[in-house]
Structures are given as C-alpha cells and as structure tokens.
N, C-alpha and C positions, 0 to 999 in steps of 0.2 A: 504492499498502499505505501503511495505517495503522501507523505503528508505535509506537500510543500501546497498540495491543492486541495487540500481542506479548509475550509471557513474558518477565520481567526477567532473562534471562539471556545470554551474551557472545552465544551462538550464535546469536540473534536480534536483536541490533545492528544500527543502520542500517548501519554500516560492513562487515559482515559478510553480513548480507544482501547489501548491493551487489556485494563480488567472488564469492557466489553467484551471482549473477545473470550478471556475467560471464563469470564458469567456464563454467555451463551453455549460455549461447551461443558459447562459443571450442568448445565438446567437438563443439555440432551443427553450427558452423560447420566444422571438421577432418572433422568423419565426412561431410559431404556436400560436400569438394573437389573432386572429380569433376565436380560438375554447375557449376565457375564455369570459364569461362576462366583462361588463364593470364593476363595483365592483370591482369582482375578477382579473382582470388585474392590477388595479390599487392597490388594496393593495398588491399584489404580486410583483408589481412592487416600492413600498417603502420598500422594505425589500430586495431584489435583487441589487439595487443601490447601497444604502452603502455598503451593504459588498464587488461587484466590486470594488468600490474607495477605499474601506479599503486596499484591498490586491491588487492593484496596487500602491498603496501610500507606502508602504511596503516595496519594490524592490528596489535595486540599480540599474540605466542604466549601464549594461556591452559596454565595447568596441568593436566596431564594428569590423569587419572579413573583410567585402568588401567593396570598393568605394559606388557600384550601392544597392540604396535601393530594395528591398526584393519584389519577385512578388506582384500584385496586384491582386486578385480574385472575389471579388465582384463587378457585374455588375450596370449600370444604373437601368436594370430591378430589380434587386436584390434589389437595394437603395429604390425604388418607391413601392416595395412590401411592403419593411417593415414600410415605412412613410405610405402608404395609411389605413395597417389595423390598426396602432394607430391613427391613424386620426377617422378612421371610426366609432372605439370603443370609443372614447372623444365627435367627435363633438365640439359642442361648446366650449368645455373645453378644445381643443387642444391648442388654444392661449391663452396670456397671454403677462403681460407688463414686458423688458428685461430691467435687471437694468446694466449689466455690458458687453451692446454691445458697438463695438468702435467708431461706432457714438452717443454715447450717449451724447458724451462731445461738441459736435456740433449742436445739435436737440435740436430744441425746444416743439418739441411734445414728446408723449413716441413712444416707439418704439415696434412694436407687433413681438412676436416668440411665435414659433409651438413646442409644446413637441414632436408630431411625427418627426419633421427635428431635431429634439437633439437627439431621441432614433436612430433615422436610422444615423445619423451621430457619432453614441456611436459603432452602429450595424459593421459598416461600417469598421474601426478599427479593432474591435475585429475577427470577421471573416477572415477579411486579416491575422492576427495574427495567428488566429488557424489554417487556411488552408497551412499558409507556416511550423507552426507548425508540423503536422502532416505528411510532408515530411522525419518527421525522419533525416536528417542532421543536425549536432551538430551546425555546420558553419549558415547556413541560419535560423536553430530556433534559436541563439545565435541575428544574425542580424534584424530579426523578432522583438524578444523581445525588441531590444534595439527601431525602429522605433515606437512598439507601445507605449511604456513609454516614450519616448521623444512629439509623439504626446499627450499622456495624458497629460501633463504638458503646453502645447503648447494651447490645444483646447477641447478636449475629455472630461477630467476630469471635465474642467465648463461646458459644456453641459449638463454633467453629473447631477451635481449640478444645475445648472437651471430649468431642468426637475423636478428635486427631489424635489425645492422648489413648482414646479407650481403643481406637485402630489399630494405632503403634504396638499397643501392649501385645493384642490378639497377632499384629501380624509377625513378632518376633518373641511369639510363644512357641514352646519344644513343639505342641501338639500342631502346628500351625501348616495346613495343607493334607494334613496323613489319611482324614475321614475320605476324602476327595479322590486321593490318588487309590485309595483301596478301592474306590466305587470305579473308579475307570480300568483298573484290572480284570475286575471280575466281566463276565462276557455277559459281553452289551453293552458293557459302560462306555462313558463317553464324555467328553468334556464337554460344556453348554456354550464356552466363549465361541466367536468365531475369529479368527487374531486376523480377518479381514474386513472387520469391525469398522460404523459409521466414525469413529470418533478415533482419527487417524492419529493426532498428536499424544494420544495415550499409548501408544504403540511400545513395546519393549525399550526398542533405543532411546527413548527419549528424547530424538535430537530437535522434534518441534517443542516439547517442552523448553529444553536448553535456549532455543529461539526468543522466548519470552521472559526469560530472567534476567 
C-alpha cells in the first residue's frame, strides 16, 4: 500500500492502517475458529494477540467529532457464536483463575474466568470498529477509532492479555497437542486444519507477521 497516496488524516496514517489490518485479520480468524484444530488455534492465537496489542498500544487517541458513540454492529448472536466456537475448541482449558478481576480484592476464593469470553469481548470491540471503518466516512472512522482505543485502555486490552496468559500456559504445558496427535494416528483420524487456509499471514513461517512488526 502506498501511504503517500492516502488523504492527510489520522485515520489513514500508516500506524492506524496497520492496526486496521490486524483488526480485520483477528476478526476473520475468530469467525473461522472452528475450522482449526485445537492445537493450531492456540498456536496462532498466541501469535496474533501480541501483535494486536502492540498495534493498538502504539496509537494516540484522536479528538472525537460527534457527541454520540459510533453505531454498534455486533449482535448477541454474533458474540455467542465466537464464544461458543472457542469454548468448544478449548474444552476444560477454557477456564482459568483470574488475578486481575475487580472483585479479587474482596474475594476469599479464586475467581474463574474464561478465554472464550475474553476473546468474544475483544472481538466485539474490534468488529464494531471495523464495521464503522468500512463506512468510509472520515468522521465516523475517527470516532470509531476513539471508541476502540478508549475501550482498549479500559477493558479489552486487559482481557486480551488475560486470555494470552492462559493460552501461553496451555501452549507450553507438557500435555499440549498430545491428545490430537493420538487422535490423528487412529484409523480414520485427521487434522481439522487446512494449511492453505484463508488466513495466509498466520502461516507457520510467520513471514507476513514479521512484516507488520
């Protein structure tokens, strides 16, 4: 993309365009989570989440144009669809003990949290942002960016990190991948992942991911 040919506005700045790109890929990835095996989903998620966090953290929140917040596009059904896909993939590993929950200070017992809920919350903010961005109205795009980045600081950035922490522990556990390997070695067993999938920049060689860093 030739950034020099874009209009002189923050919503078209290289850093914002890179964030929009990672946002779109993250949404697409989560929408098609069920097309991945559990092992591949975890491996790819722990690659894309840090990149998403990095691209969001590099941005400065612009001044809003309108008093009203941008339109919301994600329905309850959309949210539950993302949540249930991840929940089914992770099974018992979907839950983990939360250490950053607001109620932890007054709780005598550990508080359970869920990777699927965290990722669905992140998806909701990203998808609403992306949908408003696609309207191609500069003022709407500007305020969608404001809302998304404010929400990043308030909640979805923390939820992203919480999910990443749980997925990191799962990825580097001794048992990671063993169940699927056993299933694939059984007669008729096969991996669910298509290595030539739609999400090219998450391929194992990570070439495209490196270009965005």
